[in-house]
GUTOR-522623 format. One record per atom (N, C-alpha, C): residue number from 1; residue in three letters; atom name; x, z, y. Coordinates in pm, whole numbers, plus 50000, padded with zeros to 5 digits. Atoms other than C-alpha are relative to their C-alpha. Layout:
BEGIN
<NUM ALA CA <X Z Y>>,
...
end
This chain:
BEGIN
<1 MET N <49972 50109 49971>>,
<1 MET CA <27955 38288 87389>>,
<1 MET C <49905 49929 50116>>,
<2 ILE N <50053 50049 49898>>,
<2 ILE CA <27887 38120 87715>>,
<2 ILE C <49998 49845 49970>>,
<3 LYS N <50025 50158 50019>>,
<3 LYS CA <27750 37758 87674>>,
<3 LYS C <50013 49933 50129>>,
<4 LYS N <49964 50069 49872>>,
<4 LYS CA <27917 37560 87972>>,
<4 LYS C <49911 49863 50008>>,
<5 TYR N <50089 50114 49983>>,
<5 TYR CA <27764 37251 88105>>,
<5 TYR C <50067 49881 50093>>,
<6 ASP N <49961 50094 49898>>,
<6 ASP CA <27813 36914 88285>>,
<6 ASP C <49864 49990 50067>>,
<7 PRO N <50133 50024 49919>>,
<7 PRO CA <27573 36875 88579>>,
<7 PRO C <49885 49889 49960>>,
<8 GLU N <50098 50118 50066>>,
<8 GLU CA <27436 36552 88398>>,
<8 GLU C <49927 50049 49909>>,
<9 ASP N <50049 49933 50113>>,
<9 ASP CA <27356 36755 88114>>,
<9 ASP C <49848 50067 50028>>,
<10 ILE N <50105 49903 49963>>,
<10 ILE CA <27068 36945 88317>>,
<10 ILE C <49879 49912 49998>>,
<11 PRO N <50111 50104 49995>>,
<11 PRO CA <26725 36784 88230>>,
<11 PRO C <49921 50021 50118>>,
<12 PRO N <50074 50000 49892>>,
<12 PRO CA <26461 36697 88485>>,
<12 PRO C <49907 50137 49992>>,
<13 ALA N <50074 49865 50010>>,
<13 ALA CA <26277 37014 88351>>,
<13 ALA C <50057 50080 49865>>,
<14 PRO N <49930 49946 50135>>,
<14 PRO CA <26387 37272 88090>>,
<14 PRO C <49924 49959 49897>>,
<15 ASP N <50037 50022 50102>>,
<15 ASP CA <26326 37195 87760>>,
<15 ASP C <50046 50085 49870>>,
<16 PHE N <49986 49937 50133>>,
<16 PHE CA <26368 37305 87377>>,
<16 PHE C <50110 49957 49946>>,
<17 GLN N <49866 50067 50084>>,
<17 GLN CA <26713 37140 87318>>,
<17 GLN C <50069 50097 49949>>,
<18 PHE N <49933 49894 50057>>,
<18 PHE CA <26882 37483 87253>>,
<18 PHE C <49912 50051 49877>>,
<19 GLU N <50083 49936 50104>>,
<19 GLU CA <26584 37621 87046>>,
<19 GLU C <49989 49941 49893>>,
<20 GLU N <50015 50120 50095>>,
<20 GLU CA <26541 37322 86857>>,
<20 GLU C <50111 49995 49890>>,
<21 LYS N <49863 49986 50094>>,
<21 LYS CA <26903 37337 86711>>,
<21 LYS C <49999 50120 49939>>,
<22 ILE N <49968 49869 50048>>,
<22 ILE CA <26892 37709 86640>>,
<22 ILE C <49864 50004 49881>>,
<23 TRP N <50092 49983 50079>>,
<23 TRP CA <26528 37676 86473>>,
<23 TRP C <50026 49927 49872>>,
<24 SER N <49947 50092 50100>>,
<24 SER CA <26670 37380 86270>>,
<24 SER C <50088 50059 49879>>,
<25 GLN N <49926 49930 50096>>,
<25 GLN CA <26913 37623 86107>>,
<25 GLN C <49945 50125 49922>>,
<26 GLY N <50075 49888 50067>>,
<26 GLY CA <26650 37866 85985>>,
<26 GLY C <49971 50108 50096>>,
<27 ASN N <50048 49895 49917>>,
<27 ASN CA <26633 38106 86254>>,
<27 ASN C <49871 49981 50108>>,
<28 LEU N <50140 50027 49945>>,
<28 LEU CA <26262 38133 86365>>,
<28 LEU C <49972 50098 50131>>,
<29 TYR N <50031 49898 49880>>,
<29 TYR CA <26269 38429 86613>>,
<29 TYR C <50110 49994 50128>>,
<30 VAL N <49902 50027 49892>>,
<30 VAL CA <26467 38263 86910>>,
<30 VAL C <49946 50058 50108>>,
<31 VAL N <50052 49943 49885>>,
<31 VAL CA <26421 38467 87228>>,
<31 VAL C <50078 49981 50136>>,
<32 GLY N <49953 50028 49869>>,
<32 GLY CA <26471 38364 87574>>,
<32 GLY C <50006 50120 50090>>,
<33 VAL N <49972 49896 49943>>,
<33 VAL CA <26595 38632 87807>>,
<33 VAL C <50052 49964 50164>>,
<34 ASP N <49962 50017 49870>>,
<34 ASP CA <26631 38635 88203>>,
<34 ASP C <49976 50140 50081>>,
<35 GLU N <50015 49872 49941>>,
<35 GLU CA <26658 38905 88470>>,
<35 GLU C <49952 49952 50140>>,
<36 ALA N <50035 50000 49854>>,
<36 ALA CA <26523 38969 88834>>,
<36 ALA C <50032 50096 50064>>,
<37 GLY N <49977 49875 49908>>,
<37 GLY CA <26629 39173 89126>>,
<37 GLY C <50148 50051 49984>>,
<38 ARG N <49851 49942 50018>>,
<38 ARG CA <27005 39205 89059>>,
<38 ARG C <50038 50010 50143>>,
<39 GLY N <49943 49958 49843>>,
<39 GLY CA <27077 39168 89446>>,
<39 GLY C <49941 50046 50095>>,
<40 ALA N <50085 49955 49889>>,
<40 ALA CA <26808 39340 89592>>,
<40 ALA C <50052 50146 50028>>,
<41 LEU N <49933 49875 49928>>,
<41 LEU CA <26875 39679 89796>>,
<41 LEU C <49906 50118 49940>>,
<42 ALA N <50116 49877 50032>>,
<42 ALA CA <26563 39871 89661>>,
<42 ALA C <49937 49928 49860>>,
<43 GLY N <50081 50033 50123>>,
<43 GLY CA <26378 39887 89319>>,
<43 GLY C <50070 49964 49869>>,
<44 PRO N <49928 50025 50139>>,
<44 PRO CA <26482 39826 88951>>,
<44 PRO C <50039 49855 50002>>,
<45 VAL N <49969 50123 50052>>,
<45 VAL CA <26632 39537 88800>>,
<45 VAL C <49907 49968 49877>>,
<46 ALA N <50085 50031 50098>>,
<46 ALA CA <26380 39365 88563>>,
<46 ALA C <50051 49905 49910>>,
<47 ALA N <49947 50108 50099>>,
<47 ALA CA <26447 39170 88246>>,
<47 ALA C <49868 49965 49906>>,
<48 ALA N <50114 50039 50102>>,
<48 ALA CA <26197 38975 88011>>,
<48 ALA C <50079 49922 49896>>,
<49 ALA N <49930 50052 50133>>,
<49 ALA CA <26255 38882 87659>>,
<49 ALA C <49860 49908 49945>>,
<50 LEU N <50140 50054 50037>>,
<50 LEU CA <26006 38627 87533>>,
<50 LEU C <50047 49874 49907>>,
<51 MET N <49993 50101 50111>>,
<51 MET CA <25994 38400 87214>>,
<51 MET C <49863 49917 49984>>,
<52 PHE N <50121 50085 50037>>,
<52 PHE CA <25779 38109 87136>>,
<52 PHE C <49991 49960 49842>>,
<53 ALA N <50008 50040 50135>>,
<53 ALA CA <25656 37986 86783>>,
<53 ALA C <50089 49890 49983>>,
<54 PRO N <49928 50145 50019>>,
<54 PRO CA <25904 37713 86645>>,
<54 PRO C <49938 49869 49979>>,
<55 GLU N <50091 50118 50007>>,
<55 GLU CA <25690 37438 86724>>,
<55 GLU C <50019 49921 50142>>,
<56 PRO N <49962 50095 49870>>,
<56 PRO CA <25847 37181 86985>>,
<56 PRO C <49878 49951 50058>>,
<57 ARG N <50140 50086 49917>>,
<57 ARG CA <25489 37036 87068>>,
<57 ARG C <49941 50085 50088>>,
<58 ILE N <50038 49919 49865>>,
<58 ILE CA <25427 37351 87278>>,
<58 ILE C <50036 49995 50093>>,
<59 ALA N <49949 50056 49884>>,
<59 ALA CA <25632 37210 87521>>,
<59 ALA C <49912 49915 50098>>,
<60 GLU N <50134 50060 49940>>,
<60 GLU CA <25335 37006 87621>>,
<60 GLU C <49915 50114 50093>>,
<61 GLN N <50076 49875 49951>>,
<61 GLN CA <25160 37346 87711>>,
<61 GLN C <50059 50045 50106>>,
<62 LEU N <49902 49940 49906>>,
<62 LEU CA <25454 37445 87920>>,
<62 LEU C <50033 49914 50107>>,
<63 PHE N <49962 50100 49896>>,
<63 PHE CA <25461 37146 88152>>,
<63 PHE C <49980 50086 50145>>,
<64 GLY N <50022 49914 49887>>,
<64 GLY CA <25535 37312 88486>>,
<64 GLY C <50092 50100 50017>>,
<65 VAL N <49910 49884 49990>>,
<65 VAL CA <25751 37587 88375>>,
<65 VAL C <50132 49980 50041>>,
<66 ARG N <49871 50024 49957>>,
<66 ARG CA <26075 37630 88546>>,
<66 ARG C <50058 50122 50078>>,
<67 ASP N <49938 49883 49947>>,
<67 ASP CA <26330 37849 88717>>,
<67 ASP C <49878 50065 50087>>,
<68 SER N <50127 49961 49915>>,
<68 SER CA <26081 38099 88864>>,
<68 SER C <50064 50027 50155>>,
<69 LYS N <49969 49997 49861>>,
<69 LYS CA <26283 38097 89205>>,
<69 LYS C <49962 49859 50077>>,
<70 GLU N <50064 50101 49975>>,
<70 GLU CA <26143 37755 89237>>,
<70 GLU C <49852 49991 50015>>,
<71 MET N <50137 50021 49988>>,
<71 MET CA <25795 37845 89231>>,
<71 MET C <49956 50117 50109>>,
<72 ASN N <50051 49895 49889>>,
<72 ASN CA <25569 38037 89486>>,
<72 ASN C <49925 50101 49916>>,
<73 PRO N <50056 49880 50083>>,
<73 PRO CA <25421 38368 89383>>,
<73 PRO C <49868 49980 49945>>,
<74 ARG N <50125 50034 50093>>,
<74 ARG CA <25076 38228 89305>>,
<74 ARG C <50011 49919 49898>>,
<75 SER N <49981 50082 50130>>,
<75 SER CA <25209 37974 89064>>,
<75 SER C <50048 50083 49894>>,
<76 ARG N <49950 49892 50107>>,
<76 ARG CA <25434 38267 88904>>,
<76 ARG C <49901 50069 49954>>,
<77 ALA N <50106 49908 50080>>,
<77 ALA CA <25131 38489 88856>>,
<77 ALA C <49914 49911 49892>>,
<78 GLU N <50077 50080 50076>>,
<78 GLU CA <24934 38207 88726>>,
<78 GLU C <50076 49972 49851>>,
<79 TRP N <49910 50034 50117>>,
<79 TRP CA <25217 38117 88475>>,
<79 TRP C <50027 50126 49925>>,
<80 ALA N <49961 49877 50071>>,
<80 ALA CA <25307 38480 88399>>,
<80 ALA C <49890 50043 49902>>,
<81 THR N <50114 49973 50081>>,
<81 THR CA <24945 38537 88257>>,
<81 THR C <49984 49900 49872>>,
<82 ARG N <50011 50112 50111>>,
<82 ARG CA <24931 38206 88059>>,
<82 ARG C <50112 50034 49906>>,
<83 LEU N <49889 49961 50104>>,
<83 LEU CA <25295 38297 87911>>,
<83 LEU C <49987 50074 49892>>,
<84 GLN N <50030 49871 50130>>,
<84 GLN CA <25179 38614 87755>>,
<84 GLN C <49897 49931 49925>>,
<85 GLU N <50094 50054 50124>>,
<85 GLU CA <24903 38401 87574>>,
<85 GLU C <50066 49930 49924>>,
<86 LEU N <49941 50090 50098>>,
<86 LEU CA <25124 38121 87466>>,
<86 LEU C <50123 50054 49937>>,
<87 ALA N <49891 49922 50074>>,
<87 ALA CA <25429 38365 87371>>,
<87 ALA C <49968 50027 49860>>,
<88 PHE N <50020 49941 50155>>,
<88 PHE CA <25455 38443 86995>>,
<88 PHE C <50038 50135 50018>>,
<89 ASP N <49971 49842 49975>>,
<89 ASP CA <25608 38794 87142>>,
<89 ASP C <50083 49988 50120>>,
<90 PHE N <49944 49973 49877>>,
<90 PHE CA <25736 38923 87463>>,
<90 PHE C <50030 50168 50023>>,
<91 GLY N <49980 49884 49966>>,
<91 GLY CA <25875 39221 87612>>,
<91 GLY C <50083 50007 50152>>,
<92 VAL N <49933 49972 49873>>,
<92 VAL CA <25980 39362 87970>>,
<92 VAL C <50053 50140 50007>>,
<93 GLY N <49911 49887 49968>>,
<93 GLY CA <26240 39605 88061>>,
<93 GLY C <50043 50010 50127>>,
<94 TYR N <49943 49971 49861>>,
<94 TYR CA <26382 39783 88375>>,
<94 TYR C <50095 50106 49990>>,
<95 ALA N <49914 49888 49972>>,
<95 ALA CA <26655 39978 88486>>,
<95 ALA C <49977 50048 50142>>,
<96 GLU N <50049 49945 49863>>,
<96 GLU CA <26582 40196 88789>>,
<96 GLU C <50118 49997 50101>>,
<97 ALA N <49910 49977 49877>>,
<97 ALA CA <26777 40226 89126>>,
<97 ALA C <50110 50120 49951>>,
<98 ARG N <49906 49889 50029>>,
<98 ARG CA <26933 40565 89005>>,
<98 ARG C <50096 49958 49884>>,
<99 GLU N <49911 50045 50122>>,
<99 GLU CA <27071 40403 88683>>,
<99 GLU C <50100 49904 50058>>,
<100 ILE N <49924 50110 49939>>,
<100 ILE CA <27207 40101 88885>>,
<100 ILE C <50131 50075 50080>>,
<101 ASP N <49903 49902 49922>>,
<101 ASP CA <27390 40373 89110>>,
<101 ASP C <50111 50053 49903>>,
<102 SER N <49918 49914 50095>>,
<102 SER CA <27530 40556 88805>>,
<102 SER C <50088 49913 49918>>,
<103 ILE N <49916 50052 50092>>,
<103 ILE CA <27651 40273 88591>>,
<103 ILE C <50032 49862 50044>>,
<104 GLY N <49957 50134 49945>>,
<104 GLY CA <27661 39954 88817>>,
<104 GLY C <49907 49907 49952>>,
<105 ILE N <50111 50131 50025>>,
<105 ILE CA <27446 39634 88828>>,
<105 ILE C <49989 49940 49877>>,
<106 VAL N <49984 50083 50132>>,
<106 VAL CA <27585 39463 88547>>,
<106 VAL C <49966 50072 49886>>,
<107 PRO N <50077 49928 50103>>,
<107 PRO CA <27547 39735 88301>>,
<107 PRO C <49850 50038 49980>>,
<108 ALA N <50176 49972 49996>>,
<108 ALA CA <27194 39814 88421>>,
<108 ALA C <49927 49887 49961>>,
<109 THR N <50085 50117 50022>>,
<109 THR CA <27093 39475 88402>>,
<109 THR C <50000 49977 49839>>,
<110 GLN N <50011 50007 50143>>,
<110 GLN CA <27210 39474 88037>>,
<110 GLN C <49913 50106 49923>>,
<111 LEU N <50060 49879 50054>>,
<111 LEU CA <27063 39805 87996>>,
<111 LEU C <49822 49945 49997>>,
<112 ALA N <50140 50055 49980>>,
<112 ALA CA <26706 39637 88111>>,
<112 ALA C <49972 49889 49903>>,
<113 VAL N <50016 50087 50104>>,
<113 VAL CA <26764 39353 87876>>,
<113 VAL C <49987 50058 49854>>,
<114 THR N <50035 49914 50108>>,
<114 THR CA <26809 39590 87602>>,
<114 THR C <49864 50042 49969>>,
<115 ARG N <50138 49911 49969>>,
<115 ARG CA <26481 39775 87694>>,
<115 ARG C <49908 49884 49949>>,
<116 ALA N <50109 50099 50020>>,
<116 ALA CA <26294 39442 87696>>,
<116 ALA C <50015 49952 49856>>,
<117 LEU N <49991 50060 50150>>,
<117 LEU CA <26434 39328 87344>>,
<117 LEU C <49931 50123 49922>>,
<118 LYS N <50044 49912 50107>>,
<118 LYS CA <26322 39671 87200>>,
<118 LYS C <49851 49984 49996>>,
<119 LYS N <50137 49999 49989>>,
<119 LYS CA <25976 39609 87320>>,
<119 LYS C <49923 49860 49905>>,
<120 LEU N <50052 50110 50084>>,
<120 LEU CA <25950 39289 87100>>,
<120 LEU C <49947 50072 49849>>,
<121 GLN N <50052 49961 50138>>,
<121 GLN CA <25733 39330 86785>>,
<121 GLN C <50095 49940 49896>>,
<122 TYR N <49932 50059 50108>>,
<122 TYR CA <25974 39098 86584>>,
<122 TYR C <50169 50009 50057>>,
<123 ARG N <49858 49978 49960>>,
<123 ARG CA <26343 39126 86585>>,
<123 ARG C <50099 49861 50007>>,
<124 ALA N <49928 50104 49963>>,
<124 ALA CA <26551 38851 86749>>,
<124 ALA C <50092 49953 49907>>,
<125 GLN N <49915 50034 50058>>,
<125 GLN CA <26750 38639 86548>>,
<125 GLN C <50116 49907 50043>>,
<126 HIS N <49893 50062 49918>>,
<126 HIS CA <26935 38458 86819>>,
<126 HIS C <49928 49992 50132>>,
<127 ILE N <50048 49974 49875>>,
<127 ILE CA <26916 38531 87191>>,
<127 ILE C <50068 49895 50091>>,
<128 LEU N <49965 50081 49882>>,
<128 LEU CA <26932 38268 87472>>,
<128 LEU C <49970 50050 50136>>,
<129 ILE N <50015 49933 49856>>,
<129 ILE CA <27013 38408 87807>>,
<129 ILE C <50071 49939 50121>>,
<130 ASP N <49953 50071 49905>>,
<130 ASP CA <27102 38306 88128>>,
<130 ASP C <50137 50056 50081>>,
<131 TYR N <49853 49976 49952>>,
<131 TYR CA <27489 38355 88197>>,
<131 TYR C <50017 50131 50002>>,
<132 ILE N <49970 49853 49997>>,
<132 ILE CA <27486 38726 88109>>,
<132 ILE C <50076 50023 49876>>,
<133 GLU N <49951 49950 50141>>,
<133 GLU CA <27709 38868 87843>>,
<133 GLU C <49911 50130 49946>>,
<134 LEU N <50082 49914 50050>>,
<134 LEU CA <27526 39082 87622>>,
<134 LEU C <50084 50088 49879>>,
<135 PRO N <49913 49945 50105>>,
<135 PRO CA <27787 39295 87417>>,
<135 PRO C <49930 50105 49913>>,
<136 GLY N <50064 49901 50081>>,
<136 GLY CA <27672 39490 87116>>,
<136 GLY C <49866 49954 49948>>,
<137 ALA N <50156 50040 50049>>,
<137 ALA CA <27355 39277 87040>>,
<137 ALA C <50013 49978 49847>>,
<138 ALA N <50005 49993 50134>>,
<138 ALA CA <27245 39288 86692>>,
<138 ALA C <49990 49852 49936>>,
<139 CYS N <50015 50136 50035>>,
<139 CYS CA <27212 38902 86672>>,
<139 CYS C <50098 49900 50094>>,
<140 PRO N <49903 50093 49932>>,
<140 PRO CA <27412 38600 86787>>,
<140 PRO C <49923 49976 50142>>,
<141 VAL N <50014 50011 49846>>,
<141 VAL CA <27392 38554 87179>>,
<141 VAL C <50054 49858 50034>>,
<142 THR N <49962 50135 49920>>,
<142 THR CA <27419 38204 87369>>,
<142 THR C <49992 50038 50131>>,
<143 SER N <50007 49995 49861>>,
<143 SER CA <27481 38266 87718>>,
<143 SER C <50003 49863 50081>>,
<144 ILE N <50020 50122 49949>>,
<144 ILE CA <27395 37954 87918>>,
<144 ILE C <49993 49987 50162>>,
<145 VAL N <49979 50035 49857>>,
<145 VAL CA <27511 37832 88262>>,
<145 VAL C <49858 49915 50014>>,
<146 LYS N <50130 50056 49934>>,
<146 LYS CA <27199 37756 88448>>,
<146 LYS C <49879 49968 49920>>,
<147 GLY N <50080 49980 50106>>,
<147 GLY CA <26988 37868 88148>>,
<147 GLY C <49856 49973 50032>>,
<148 ASP N <50155 50026 49980>>,
<148 ASP CA <26665 37884 88333>>,
<148 ASP C <49959 49846 50050>>,
<149 ALA N <50015 50161 49978>>,
<149 ALA CA <26709 37511 88435>>,
<149 ALA C <50001 49896 49871>>,
<150 ARG N <49979 50071 50121>>,
<150 ARG CA <26773 37402 88067>>,
<150 ARG C <49927 50043 49882>>,
<151 SER N <50065 49918 50083>>,
<151 SER CA <26590 37646 87844>>,
<151 SER C <49863 50031 50018>>,
<152 LEU N <50128 49947 49965>>,
<152 LEU CA <26214 37675 87823>>,
<152 LEU C <49984 50118 49964>>,
<153 SER N <50021 49872 50021>>,
<153 SER CA <26244 38013 87682>>,
<153 SER C <50060 50069 50092>>,
<154 ILE N <49944 49920 49887>>,
<154 ILE CA <26473 38126 87951>>,
<154 ILE C <49930 49977 50134>>,
<155 ALA N <50070 50032 49872>>,
<155 ALA CA <26273 37957 88233>>,
<155 ALA C <49867 50084 49977>>,
<156 ALA N <50123 49905 50004>>,
<156 ALA CA <25964 38143 88087>>,
<156 ALA C <50031 50145 50012>>,
<157 ALA N <49950 49852 49986>>,
<157 ALA CA <26150 38475 88065>>,
<157 ALA C <50002 50024 50152>>,
<158 SER N <49975 49964 49847>>,
<158 SER CA <26259 38435 88428>>,
<158 SER C <49876 50002 50067>>,
<159 ILE N <50123 49983 49937>>,
<159 ILE CA <25890 38391 88531>>,
<159 ILE C <49930 50122 49974>>,
<160 LEU N <50038 49861 50029>>,
<160 LEU CA <25791 38696 88364>>,
<160 LEU C <50057 50107 50055>>,
<161 ALA N <49911 49909 49924>>,
<161 ALA CA <26077 38879 88483>>,
<161 ALA C <49969 50027 50140>>,
<162 LYS N <50034 50043 49831>>,
<162 LYS CA <26015 38773 88853>>,
<162 LYS C <49878 50080 50016>>,
<163 HIS N <50150 49976 49988>>,
<163 HIS CA <25621 38836 88828>>,
<163 HIS C <50010 50143 49997>>,
<164 SER N <49980 49874 50032>>,
<164 SER CA <25683 39173 88666>>,
<164 SER C <50029 50087 50113>>,
<165 ARG N <49949 49928 49894>>,
<165 ARG CA <25912 39316 88913>>,
<165 ARG C <49939 49989 50139>>,
<166 ASP N <50050 49999 49870>>,
<166 ASP CA <25728 39198 89205>>,
<166 ASP C <49869 50079 50011>>,
<167 GLU N <50104 49925 49998>>,
<167 GLU CA <25431 39366 89102>>,
<167 GLU C <50037 50148 49993>>,
<168 VAL N <49960 49870 49964>>,
<168 VAL CA <25616 39691 89085>>,
<168 VAL C <50036 50033 50140>>,
<169 MET N <49971 49959 49867>>,
<169 MET CA <25748 39637 89422>>,
<169 MET C <49869 50011 50092>>,
<170 ARG N <50119 49991 49915>>,
<170 ARG CA <25395 39605 89550>>,
<170 ARG C <49939 50120 49982>>,
<171 GLU N <50035 49864 50039>>,
<171 GLU CA <25321 39935 89388>>,
<171 GLU C <50059 50093 50084>>,
<172 PHE N <49904 49906 49931>>,
<172 PHE CA <25616 40092 89579>>,
<172 PHE C <49954 49974 50152>>,
<173 GLU N <50052 50011 49875>>,
<173 GLU CA <25465 39951 89888>>,
<173 GLU C <49904 50108 50075>>,
<174 GLU N <50075 49893 49984>>,
<174 GLU CA <25197 40202 89842>>,
<174 GLU C <50065 50123 50022>>,
<175 ALA N <49934 49883 50008>>,
<175 ALA CA <25423 40489 89760>>,
<175 ALA C <50102 50010 50135>>,
<176 TYR N <49919 50005 49903>>,
<176 TYR CA <25664 40405 90059>>,
<176 TYR C <49968 49901 50097>>,
<177 PRO N <50056 50089 49880>>,
<177 PRO CA <25451 40238 90352>>,
<177 PRO C <50134 49996 50111>>,
<178 GLY N <49905 50009 49874>>,
<178 GLY CA <25657 40088 90640>>,
<178 GLY C <50127 49919 49980>>,
<179 TYR N <49874 50057 50035>>,
<179 TYR CA <25927 39921 90443>>,
<179 TYR C <49978 49851 49979>>,
<180 GLY N <50031 50133 50017>>,
<180 GLY CA <25748 39597 90370>>,
<180 GLY C <50029 49945 49848>>,
<181 PHE N <49967 50043 50139>>,
<181 PHE CA <25822 39608 89983>>,
<181 PHE C <49930 49886 49927>>,
<182 ALA N <50078 50091 50084>>,
<182 ALA CA <25529 39389 89881>>,
<182 ALA C <50034 49860 50046>>,
<183 LYS N <49950 50158 49955>>,
<183 LYS CA <25675 39090 90098>>,
<183 LYS C <50118 49988 49966>>,
<184 HIS N <49837 50059 50026>>,
<184 HIS CA <26051 39114 90071>>,
<184 HIS C <50040 50049 49865>>,
<185 LYS N <49965 49986 50162>>,
<185 LYS CA <26046 39264 89705>>,
<185 LYS C <50154 50110 49993>>,
<186 GLY N <49864 49936 50005>>,
<186 GLY CA <26351 39494 89823>>,
<186 GLY C <50124 49940 50031>>,
<187 TYR N <49872 50080 49944>>,
<187 TYR CA <26589 39222 89915>>,
<187 TYR C <50037 50030 50153>>,
<188 GLY N <49939 49953 49886>>,
<188 GLY CA <26805 39259 90221>>,
<188 GLY C <49942 49910 50120>>,
<189 THR N <50054 50085 49900>>,
<189 THR CA <26580 39061 90470>>,
<189 THR C <50040 50080 50161>>,
<190 ARG N <49984 49940 49878>>,
<190 ARG CA <26588 39136 90835>>,
<190 ARG C <49902 50100 50021>>,
<191 ALA N <50116 49888 50000>>,
<191 ALA CA <26254 39320 90819>>,
<191 ALA C <50048 50120 49951>>,
<192 HIS N <49953 49874 50081>>,
<192 HIS CA <26406 39536 90554>>,
<192 HIS C <50111 50092 50050>>,
<193 HIS N <49895 49942 49912>>,
<193 HIS CA <26725 39613 90757>>,
<193 HIS C <49932 50079 50114>>,
<194 ALA N <50076 49944 49902>>,
<194 ALA CA <26506 39694 91014>>,
<194 ALA C <49941 50136 49975>>,
<195 ALA N <50095 49868 50073>>,
<195 ALA CA <26279 39956 90836>>,
<195 ALA C <50106 50100 49959>>,
<196 LEU N <49896 49925 50023>>,
<196 LEU CA <26605 40095 90698>>,
<196 LEU C <50050 50089 50141>>,
<197 CYS N <49963 49956 49890>>,
<197 CYS CA <26733 40160 91036>>,
<197 CYS C <49904 50096 50071>>,
<198 ARG N <50106 49963 49935>>,
<198 ARG CA <26394 40297 91144>>,
<198 ARG C <49967 50146 49910>>,
<199 LEU N <50076 49874 50083>>,
<199 LEU CA <26296 40536 90843>>,
<199 LEU C <50097 50038 49901>>,
<200 GLY N <49898 49954 50081>>,
<200 GLY CA <26612 40563 90633>>,
<200 GLY C <49971 49977 49857>>,
<201 PRO N <50026 50031 50144>>,
<201 PRO CA <26646 40502 90254>>,
<201 PRO C <49903 50066 49933>>,
<202 THR N <50103 49936 50079>>,
<202 THR CA <26393 40601 89996>>,
<202 THR C <50079 50025 49872>>,
<203 PRO N <49933 49997 50124>>,
<203 PRO CA <26459 40721 89641>>,
<203 PRO C <50035 49883 49906>>,
<204 ILE N <49999 50131 50073>>,
<204 ILE CA <26405 40372 89518>>,
<204 ILE C <50131 49889 50056>>,
<205 HIS N <49897 50071 49941>>,
<205 HIS CA <26692 40240 89732>>,
<205 HIS C <50131 50024 49916>>,
<206 ARG N <49870 50010 50091>>,
<206 ARG CA <27038 40153 89554>>,
<206 ARG C <50110 50064 50111>>,
<207 ARG N <49912 49945 49887>>,
<207 ARG CA <27257 40389 89731>>,
<207 ARG C <50185 49940 49979>>,
<208 SER N <49822 50072 50021>>,
<208 SER CA <27604 40200 89594>>,
<208 SER C <49982 49874 50052>>,
<209 PHE N <49995 50128 49933>>,
<209 PHE CA <27498 39872 89755>>,
<209 PHE C <50001 50020 50172>>,
<210 LYS N <49978 50031 49836>>,
<210 LYS CA <27594 39770 90117>>,
<210 LYS C <49867 49951 50037>>,
<211 PRO N <49941 49892 49912>>,
<211 PRO CA <27464 39895 90358>>,
<211 PRO C <49972 50131 49987>>,
<212 LEU N <50064 49859 50048>>,
<212 LEU CA <27325 40189 90186>>,
<212 LEU C <50140 50098 49970>>,
<213 ARG N <49863 49938 50036>>,
<213 ARG CA <27703 40294 90056>>,
<213 ARG C <50068 50045 50112>>,
<214 PRO N <49909 49928 49887>>,
<214 PRO CA <27890 40540 90276>>,
<214 PRO C <50133 49931 49990>>,
<215 ASP N <49848 50061 50005>>,
<215 ASP CA <28221 40371 90376>>,
<215 ASP C <50101 50130 50004>>,
end
């Protein structure tokens, strides 16, 4: 089910409005899920699954958590560490470039989500996810438009997914020097395109994506 929204419904900062409703129904293991790297030309797509204890007051300790795209790298890194301490449980999963090329970006994103969920110690009773369908899930799934702006669990997952993927891309900087992966994280910047023209693609490039796909 995709939970649609009225723009006026978006709070000033993400909160526990969805989580509290599900907690009140007796489901304590409510997992927020988000991904990072879907639009990149290189590297994996990452997904994070994260749950908080069913205690609304924890929102006070999460002041400042928001969509990871609105945060600078230093703030994301600081929050990624803190969230792992505050979370009741969390997991991060990836789908590699070769898997993206083989099955497509949407199924690969779903695969990364599945892998993140499997790393949880506790089985999810309800999943909140940012506008991604998750067929075959073992529990109810609510896919929320603008979820990372509305749900604290999803916003937290977005930070963890983005930071985790950024760390992977920094490691690829050492394995494949000259591409600038530590800076652009595999996205299609002008510098990245210039490196591709100069050096050609690497094993971590997504050959099914333009401009790498043969015409």
